[in-house]
Each structure stands twice: as C-alpha cells, then as structure tokens.
C-alpha positions in Angstrom: -5.4 -1.4 -9.1 -1.6 -2.0 -9.0 -0.1 -2.4 -5.6 3.3 -0.8 -5.0 5.3 -2.3 -2.2 6.9 1.1 -1.6 3.6 2.3 -0.2 4.0 0.0 2.8 5.5 1.6 6.0 7.0 -0.9 8.4 8.2 -0.2 12.0 9.2 -3.4 13.7 6.0 -5.5 13.9 3.8 -2.6 12.9 2.7 -2.4 9.2 0.8 0.6 7.8 -0.8 0.9 4.3 -2.8 4.1 4.7 -4.6 6.1 2.0 -3.7 4.2 -1.2 -7.2 3.5 -2.5 -6.6 -0.2 -2.4 -9.7 -2.2 -3.2 -8.3 -5.5 -1.9 -5.4 -6.6 0.3 -2.5 -7.5 -2.1 -1.0 -11.0 -1.9 2.5 -9.6 -1.3 1.4 -8.0 1.9 0.6 -11.3 3.6 3.5 -13.2 2.0 6.0 -10.6 3.2 4.6 -9.4 6.5 2.0 -12.0 7.6 4.2 -13.8 10.0 5.8 -10.8 11.6 3.0 -8.2 11.7 1.3 -7.6 15.1 -0.4 -4.3 14.2 -1.8 -3.6 10.7 -3.3 -0.3 9.7 -5.3 -0.3 6.4 -7.2 2.9 6.9 -8.4 5.3 4.1 -8.5 2.8 1.4 -11.4 1.4 -0.7 -11.5 -2.1 0.8 -14.7 -4.1 0.5 -13.2 -7.4 1.7 -10.5 -8.5 4.1 -9.9 -12.0 2.7 -6.2 -11.1 2.3 -5.8 -11.3 6.1 -5.6 -15.1 6.2 -1.8 -14.9 6.3 -1.8 -12.6 9.4 -2.3 -15.3 12.0 -0.3 -13.4 14.7 -2.2 -10.1 14.3 -3.0 -8.4 17.6 -4.3 -4.9 16.4 -6.2 -4.2 13.2 -7.3 -0.7 12.1 -9.5 -0.5 9.0 -11.2 2.9 9.4 -12.6 4.8 6.4 -13.1 1.9 4.0 -16.1 0.4 2.3 -16.6 -2.7 4.4 -20.2 -3.9 4.8 -22.5 -6.6 6.2 -20.8 -9.3 4.1 -17.5 -9.0 6.0 -15.7 -12.3 6.5 -12.6 -12.2 8.7 -10.3 -15.2 9.1 -9.9 -16.6 12.6 -7.6 -14.2 14.4 -7.1 -15.8 17.8 -4.7 -13.1 19.1 -6.5 -10.0 17.9 -7.4 -7.8 20.9 -8.0 -4.4 19.1 -10.2 -3.8 16.1 -11.4 -0.5 14.8 -13.9 -0.4 11.9 -15.0 3.3 12.1 -16.5 4.9 9.1 -17.5 1.9 7.0 -20.9 0.7 5.8 -22.1 -1.7 8.5 -25.9 -1.7 9.1 -26.5 -5.1 10.6 -25.0 -5.0 14.1 -26.1 -8.5 15.2 -24.6 -10.3 12.3 -21.3 -8.4 12.7 -21.1 -9.1 16.4 -21.8 -12.8 16.0 -19.1 -13.1 13.4 -16.6 -11.3 15.6 -17.5 -13.5 18.6 -16.6 -16.5 16.5 -13.4 -15.4 14.8 -11.8 -12.9 17.4 -12.2 -14.6 20.7 -9.6 -12.4 22.4 -11.2 -9.1 21.4 -11.1 -6.4 24.1 -11.1 -3.1 22.1 -13.7 -2.4 19.4 -14.8 0.8 17.7 -17.7 1.1 15.2 -18.3 4.8 15.1 -19.5 6.3 11.9 -21.5 3.2 10.8 -25.3 3.0 10.6 -25.1 0.0 12.9 -23.7 2.4 15.6 -26.6 4.7 16.4 -25.2 8.1 17.4 -25.2 11.6 16.0 -22.2 10.8 13.7 -24.6 9.0 11.4 -28.0 10.5 12.3 -29.2 13.6 14.1 -32.3 11.5 15.1 -30.2 9.4 17.4 -29.5 10.4 21.0 -27.5 9.1 24.0 -30.3 6.7 24.9 -30.1 5.0 21.5 -26.3 4.8 21.8 -26.4 3.4 25.3 -28.8 0.6 24.2 -26.4 -0.2 21.4 -23.6 -0.5 24.0 -25.6 -2.9 26.1 -26.3 -5.1 23.1 -22.7 -5.1 22.0 -21.5 -6.1 25.5 -24.1 -8.8 25.6 -22.6 -10.3 22.4 -18.9 -9.6 23.1 -18.4 -10.5 26.7 -14.6 -9.7 26.9 -14.7 -6.1 25.7 -13.0 -3.5 27.9 -13.3 -0.5 25.6 -16.1 0.2 23.1 -15.8 3.2 20.7 -14.4 6.1 22.7 -15.4 4.9 26.1 -14.2 2.4 28.6 -16.8 -0.2 29.6 -18.0 0.4 33.2 -19.1 -2.2 35.7 -22.6 -0.7 35.6 -22.7 -1.3 31.9 -21.7 -4.9 32.4 -24.5 -5.4 34.9 -27.1 -3.8 32.6 -25.8 -5.8 29.6 -26.1 -9.0 31.5 -29.6 -8.2 32.8 -31.2 -6.8 29.6 -28.6 -6.6 26.8 -30.3 -9.3 24.8 -33.4 -7.1 24.5 -31.5 -4.0 23.2 -31.0 -5.1 19.6 -30.5 -2.2 17.3 -33.0 -2.3 14.5 -31.3 -2.5 11.1 -31.9 0.7 9.1 -34.1 0.6 6.0 -32.3 0.1 2.7 -32.6 3.7 1.6 -30.2 4.5 -1.3 -30.2 8.2 -0.5 -29.3 7.6 3.1 -26.5 5.3 2.1 -25.2 7.8 -0.4 -25.2 10.5 2.3 -23.3 8.2 4.7 -20.7 7.4 2.0 -20.3 11.1 1.3 -19.8 11.9 4.9 -17.3 9.0 5.2 -15.2 10.7 2.5 -15.4 14.2 3.9 -15.3 13.7 7.6 -12.8 11.0 8.7 -13.2 9.7 12.2 -10.6 7.5 13.6 -10.6 7.2 17.4 -8.3 4.5 18.7 -8.6 2.8 22.1 -6.1 3.8 24.7 -4.8 0.3 24.7 -3.3 0.7 21.2 0.5 0.6 21.2 1.0 3.1 18.5 -1.8 5.7 18.5 0.5 8.6 17.6 1.6 7.1 14.3 -2.0 6.6 13.2 -3.1 10.1 14.2 -0.2 11.7 12.4 -1.1 9.8 9.3 -4.8 10.9 9.6 -3.7 14.5 10.0 -1.6 14.3 6.8 -4.7 13.0 4.9 -7.0 15.6 6.3 -4.8 18.6 5.6 
C-alpha cells in the first residue's frame, strides 16, 4: 500500500497516523520523525509488525490500538517508553508478550491490553468475570514490576502485595486456536473500537477526537 506523507499529523513532538489502513510502518516516518517524536499514535491501521519503530529511539508514548498485532510482535529496545496501549489487537499469549516488554521497555509504567484474548474480561468473552481479570492483573504486575496503571485502572498497593505473593501462579491460560473464535474477535475489533488511554498520557484529547471521527 502506498504511504502518503500528507496523512501524518504532527504537533510538536507528537506524531499521529490514524486510520490509514497501513500494513507496515513506512520508512519515511522514521527517517523524518524518528529523532523528534516522543508520542506516536498508529491506531486504526492494519499493522502486523512494528519493525519500523527502530528509528524512534526517543519514544515515550506509543498507541497502537485497533491493529492486527499478534504473538510474534517484536519491538526494538525503547528505553524511554513509559506508555504503551495495544488495545484491540490479536494477542493470545500473555506470558510471551510480558517477557518481551520487560526486556525492551524497561521504563514502562502505563500499559493497556483490553480487547485482546490475552486480557480475560467481558470485552473478549462473556465467560470471563472479574475474578479472571483480577488474576490477569496479578500476573501482569508480577512480570512488569514498574507498572502504575494497567488497562483502565491504577495499580493499588493491595494488588502489588498480592502480585508479589502469588502473581507467579496466576498465569492466564492461552486460549485454544479456534478459527471461529479468532474470526469473531477480528470482527468485533472492526466494529467496536476500544481505546482507553492512561491518565498519564499527555495528549488524551487528541486521540479521543480522532477515535470519535472514525466512529461516526
């Protein structure tokens, strides 16, 4: 797919490329904005890979909601990244994802994974309940020990205590590889966008306005 530079919206150190059906990150994006971008929003595309992020070494916030990212995700090392939202993608293996993030995003404090099978709540399955979701939170906190905000909720001191005591035993079982289920999730991802941002984001309003334009 051809990439048009006019699709990119820049506001200081904030770069947005929302809703262009990009299947990959174009080379020009890193070449032109890699050194200056602190916040990058690539939501509502068709991305299956984020290899084009190698040039964004100074990135602090990354929003990649409503794409096609899955368990084979490989991020470059992003030492300054503190905010990452991956809502409404295709992650099913939570342990592999968390271990990768622990390695390449050492400063991560805000993470959102809602709308993925790896995040067990009623957005992806009516069979899940609050207990399932709370076990998931304990496991995530066990793996990512600097998080302050997970999905739509701030991490509490009680959760930290529980995660330290038993988070290692709260591993979320990877869903079975059911093509029908995966198809339903992809369909829901297309029709029901979900893009919560942590309160620590510096530019929540711009992202919400963009989401609203896409929805209406």
